[in-house]
N, C-alpha and C positions, 0 to 999 in steps of 0.2 A: 959523096960525102952522105952520110945519112938523111933521108927525106921522108917524112911521114906527113902525108898531108888527109886530115880528118873531115868527113862530112856526114850529114843524116840527121843533124841537131835539129829540134823543131819545139813548139810551145804544144804540151797536151795537157788535158784533164787528169786529176787523179785517175789511178786504174788503168790508164791507157798503156801503149805500148809503144816503141820507139827502136828502130835498128841503126845503129852507127856505123860506118866504116872507116877504115884506113887505109891508104894506098902507101906500101911501103917502098923504097927503091935505094941503091947505093950501098946495100950491104947483102949478106945470104940470109935472107928472111927465112928461110925454111928450118934453118939450123938455130935461130934465136929464140930466146924466152921474150915472150912478147907480153905487152899489158897495158892495160887500161887504168888512167888516174883520173882525176878528178878535184876542182877547186870550185866550193861555193863562195859567195860574196864575204868577204870577213873572216874567212877560214883560210888554215894551211892546204895546200896540195894533199890529198891522201891516194893510196893505192885502193884500187876496185877489184880487179880480176886478173889473172894470168894465164899463159899457156906454155907450157913448157917444150912445147915442139915435138914432143914423143909420147902425147895421148894422156898429158896430166893438165887438169885445170884447177885454177885455184881460186878461191873467192874471200872478199873481205866479210866478214857476219853481217853487216848490212844490208848487204845485196843478195846473199845465199839465198837459193832459191827462186829469185825474180829475174836475175842477170844471167846469162848465159856468154862466155866467149867462145869464139871460135875462129878459124882462119883458113884461106885457100892459098895454100903454097904455090899453085901454079900461077896464080894471078899476082901474088905479093899482096893478098888484103887480109886484114883482121878486123872482126866483126864485133860489136857488144849489142846483143838482143836483150832488152830493157821492158820486161814485162811488169805489170801493178805497180806503175810508177806511182810514188809518194811526192807531195810538194817537198820534203826533205833530201829528195835525190836533182833539186835545179841545183846545178852547176855548169861549168864549161868542163866538157871532157876531153880527155887527150888520151892518144895513142902514144906508147913510148916503148922504147928498148928495155931489156932486163926486169928485174924484179923489184920490188917496193919502190923508192922513189928516185933511185941513182938511173942514170941511163941518159937517152937522147927523147926529147919529149916534140910533138907535132903542136901546130899552132892552136888548135882547140877547136871544140864545136859545142854551140851551147845549147842544151836542154834545159827546158823551163815547165814545171809542172804546176799548174794552178787551177782552180776551177773558171 
């Protein structure tokens, strides 16, 4: 079955950077559209970034130019590089299969951005 295990969450100051990782197993990772989503306290889950496994990446307007999604198909790992972090980026970040909000989600990793 699909397994997605995120890591790399932390607490950082505004303007800082973090890289989250997601180890995937149980499905043909190299052929799947993979995404990162997030959920802030009191908010609904939102899609953040996606990679279509054929060289195209997509980003939500709120993170475009600051976040970069990438993948290592040899190791079945999905990454999210987060730069210029803002307090409003504080959320649990999830690795997921597919685009948008459909698909399988991991357990999440907490990212907190505060002075």
